[in-house]
Structures are given as structure tokens and as C-alpha cells.
C-alpha positions in Angstrom: 58.9 16.0 5.5 61.2 13.3 3.8 60.2 14.9 0.4 61.1 18.4 1.6 64.4 17.2 3.0 65.2 15.5 -0.4 64.4 18.7 -2.3 66.6 20.8 -0.1 69.4 18.2 -0.4 69.2 18.2 -4.2 69.2 22.0 -4.4 72.2 22.2 -2.0 74.2 19.6 -4.1 73.3 21.4 -7.3 74.3 24.8 -5.9 77.6 23.4 -4.6 78.4 21.8 -7.9 77.7 25.2 -9.6 79.8 27.0 -7.0 77.0 29.3 -5.8 77.4 31.3 -2.6 75.8 29.8 0.5 73.2 32.6 1.0 72.1 32.2 -2.6 71.9 28.4 -2.2 69.7 28.8 0.9 67.5 31.2 -1.0 67.1 28.8 -3.8 66.3 26.0 -1.4 63.6 28.0 0.4 62.1 29.2 -2.9 61.9 25.7 -4.2 60.3 24.3 -1.1 57.7 27.2 -0.9 56.9 26.8 -4.6 56.4 23.1 -4.2 54.1 23.6 -1.2 52.0 26.2 -3.1 51.6 23.8 -6.0 50.7 21.0 -3.7 48.2 23.2 -1.8 46.5 24.3 -5.0 46.2 20.7 -6.2 44.9 19.5 -2.8 42.4 22.5 -2.7 41.0 21.4 -6.1 40.6 17.8 -4.8 38.8 19.0 -1.6 36.5 21.2 -3.7 35.6 18.2 -5.8 35.0 16.1 -2.8 32.8 18.8 -1.2 30.7 19.0 -4.4 30.3 15.2 -4.3 29.3 15.2 -0.6 26.8 18.0 -1.2 25.3 16.1 -4.1 25.1 13.0 -1.9 23.4 14.9 0.9 20.9 16.4 -1.6 20.0 12.9 -2.9 19.7 11.6 0.6 17.4 14.5 1.5 15.1 13.7 -1.5 14.9 10.0 -0.5 14.2 11.0 3.2 11.4 13.3 2.0 9.9 10.6 -0.1 10.0 8.1 2.8 8.4 10.7 5.1 5.6 11.3 2.5 5.0 7.6 2.2 4.8 7.2 6.0 2.4 10.1 6.3 0.2 8.7 3.5 0.0 5.3 5.1 -0.6 6.7 8.6 -3.3 9.1 7.5 -5.2 7.0 5.0 -4.7 3.4 6.0 -7.3 3.5 8.8 -9.8 5.4 6.8 -9.6 3.1 3.7 -9.9 0.1 6.0 -13.0 1.5 7.6 -14.5 2.4 4.1 -14.0 -1.2 3.0 -15.5 -2.6 6.2 -18.6 -0.4 6.0 -19.1 -1.1 2.3 -19.0 -4.8 3.0 -21.5 -4.3 5.8 -23.8 -2.3 3.6 -24.1 -5.2 1.2 -25.5 -7.4 3.9 -28.1 -5.0 5.3 -31.6 -4.0 4.3 -31.8 -0.8 2.2 -32.7 1.5 5.1 -29.8 0.5 7.2 -27.5 0.1 4.2 -28.2 3.8 3.3 -26.8 4.9 6.7 -23.6 2.9 6.2 -23.2 4.4 2.7 -23.7 7.9 4.2 -20.8 7.0 6.6 -18.7 5.8 3.6 -19.3 9.1 1.8 -18.2 11.0 4.9 -15.1 8.9 5.3 -14.3 9.3 1.6 -14.5 13.1 1.9 -12.3 12.9 5.0 -9.8 10.7 3.1 -9.7 13.3 0.3 -9.0 16.0 2.9 -6.3 13.9 4.4 -4.7 13.4 1.0 -4.6 17.2 0.5 -3.1 17.5 3.9 -0.3 15.1 3.0 0.4 16.7 -0.3 0.6 20.1 1.3 3.0 18.9 3.9 1.0 20.2 6.9 -0.5 17.0 8.4 -2.1 17.6 11.7 -4.4 15.3 13.7 -6.3 15.7 16.9 -6.1 12.8 19.3 -9.5 13.6 20.8 -11.1 13.6 17.3 -9.4 10.4 16.3 -10.6 8.7 19.5 -14.2 9.6 18.8 -13.8 8.5 15.2 -12.3 5.2 16.4 -15.2 4.7 18.8 -17.7 5.3 16.0 -16.0 3.0 13.5 -15.6 0.2 16.0 -19.1 0.5 17.4 -20.5 0.3 13.8 -19.0 -3.2 13.6 -20.5 -4.4 16.8 -17.4 -3.9 19.0 -18.0 -2.6 22.5 -15.7 0.3 23.1 -14.5 1.8 26.3 -13.0 5.2 25.8 -11.1 7.2 28.6 -9.0 10.2 27.7 -6.9 11.4 30.6 -4.3 13.6 28.9 -4.0 17.4 28.9 -2.8 19.7 26.1 -0.1 18.1 23.9 2.5 19.5 21.5 1.2 19.4 17.9 3.9 16.9 16.8 3.0 14.6 19.7 -0.8 14.8 19.2 -0.5 14.2 15.4 1.8 11.2 15.9 -0.4 9.7 18.6 -3.4 10.3 16.4 -1.7 8.3 13.7 -0.8 5.6 16.2 -4.5 5.3 17.2 -5.6 5.0 13.6 -3.1 2.2 13.0 -4.2 0.5 16.2 -7.9 0.6 15.2 -7.0 -0.6 11.7 -5.3 -3.6 13.3 -8.3 -4.3 15.5 -10.5 -4.4 12.4 -8.1 -6.4 10.2 -6.4 -8.8 12.6 -8.9 -9.7 15.2 -12.4 -10.9 15.9 -12.7 -8.4 18.7 -15.9 -7.9 20.8 -14.3 -5.5 23.3 -11.8 -2.7 22.8 -10.5 -0.1 25.3 -8.8 3.1 24.3 -7.2 5.0 27.1 -4.8 7.9 27.5 -3.0 9.0 30.7 -0.3 11.5 31.6 2.3 11.4 34.3 5.5 13.4 34.9 5.4 15.0 31.5 4.8 11.8 29.6 1.6 10.9 27.8 0.6 7.2 27.4 -1.8 5.9 24.8 -3.1 2.3 25.1 -5.4 0.4 22.7 -6.4 -3.1 24.0 -8.7 -5.6 22.4 -9.8 -9.2 22.8 -10.3 -11.7 20.0 -6.6 -11.4 19.0 -5.5 -13.8 16.3 -1.9 -14.7 15.4 0.4 -11.7 16.0 2.3 -12.5 12.8 2.3 -9.4 10.6 1.3 -7.1 13.4 4.6 -6.6 15.2 6.6 -6.1 12.1 4.0 -4.4 9.8 4.9 -1.4 7.8 2.5 0.8 9.8 4.0 -0.3 13.2 7.5 0.2 11.8 6.7 3.7 10.5 5.1 4.8 13.8 7.9 3.4 15.9 10.3 5.5 13.8 8.2 8.6 14.3 7.8 8.1 18.0 11.6 7.5 18.4 12.1 10.9 16.8 10.0 12.4 19.7 12.0 10.5 22.3 9.0 8.2 22.6 8.4 4.5 22.1 5.8 2.0 20.8 5.3 -1.5 22.1 2.9 -4.3 21.4 2.0 -7.4 23.5 -0.3 -10.3 23.2 -1.5 -12.6 26.0 -4.5 -14.9 26.6 -6.3 -13.7 23.4 -5.8 -10.0 24.2 -3.7 -7.7 22.2 -2.4 -4.4 23.4 -0.6 -1.5 21.6 1.0 1.1 23.8 2.7 4.4 22.8 4.4 6.9 25.1 6.0 10.3 24.4 6.9 13.5 26.2 3.9 15.8 26.1 5.7 18.7 24.6 8.2 17.0 22.4 9.3 18.6 19.2 10.8 17.1 16.1 12.0 18.7 12.8 9.5 18.7 10.0 11.8 16.5 7.9 11.3 13.5 10.2 
């Protein structure tokens, strides 16, 4: 507004000095102001267009980074448990007589084939897990190491995103049992109440919790559950470690998360 007033004043003074009629002076003043506003608008429009392009490019780069992070999370969540189990069974096979070692190696072959399938699943962007299948697999892997397993599944049908995420949580929990404890007993339970499913994995023989609460796997799964309006918590007391995950049974999340 000060600039507009100044322009009008200059035009008025010039018109008066030139002896122009008042109507013509007003016309010149209005034309000058309008022309200035048009020029300003065009310049500002060009600036906004440039800022929009920069913002769009920034969003595209952010989307690429987010997709890479999602792929890394999926790769860890799907393959971490299987690779840990393969390593464990391979070490066990080295200590057994040939007949029993062969069974362990057969299991390793099956797990390797499963890992390859999981890898194809991740690369195809269509990762899906069954909580029931993962629970049975967890019982088999834990039992093979001499851990007594108590399995109780009390949930009903779940949304695919919820089931896949809880399946990944169970894999990570079992991996932690194998890597961070000298467990002899492990319980895996699910329950459902008021539209919320709860998964609990509890084991004895817990060692120091350092590296478990803040591990990459726990962090990834906490993020995935938060996107489902769920949560993940861990606790340790008197040598027992418990991992608990909760989520709405039919929660949905965009594929980019």
C-alpha cells in the first residue's frame, strides 16, 4: 500500500507539472498502478511456480527414501528370524551324529527355500504373513533347540495388515529368544477383546536387556504397529522377558508405510 500511494503521488505531481486535466491524471494513475500490479503478479507467479517445482522434487526424493526404508524394514522383519534359525540349526547339526544331523540339515533346506520365497515376496512388494503359520513355525524352531513351548492362540480373523505385522513381531520375538536368552520355557499367546488383538511372547533365561529394547528390529516393528494405531512393549523381571504387541483387529494402513 505505501508503494501504491507513492506511485499515485508521483503520477499526480507529474500530471500537475505538465498541466494535464484531472480526469486524464486519474486515468494515468490507475493505469500505472494496474500495470505495476500485473508485472508484480507475473514475477510472483514465476517464483511460486519455481517453489512448487522444488517442493515437488523434495517430496519425490522423500518418497524414494521412505520406500527404501520400508523395503529395509520388510527385509529385516521377514528374513531376520529365518536366517537366525538356519544358523542355529546348522550349528546344532555339527554336534549331532549323522542320522540326527541329516534331519537338521533337511530343516535348514526347508528354511532356506522359505527364505528365498520371503525374499521374492519383499522384492515384489506383496509381503503377507499368517500369524497362525508363524506361531507353528516358532514352536517348531524353539522345540528343536530344546525349549519347552506353550502355544495358545485365542484370536479370530484379522485384517491382512494386522496379521502380517503381528507375524513379523512374532518372528522378531523368537529371534530374540534364540539370540538373547538361555531359555528353557517360552509361551506364545494371543487374545482378543473389544476389537483389539494382543500377542505376547514370554520366556525365561533372559540375559541383559541391553540391545533388545532399542534393537533395529524392535524399532522397525514399533513404527509399523504405530501406523496401525497399535503399540509394542517389552519388559524384563526376575529373569523373565516379555514382548507384547497390541493392535485393532481390522486396522488398515497405506502400503507405503
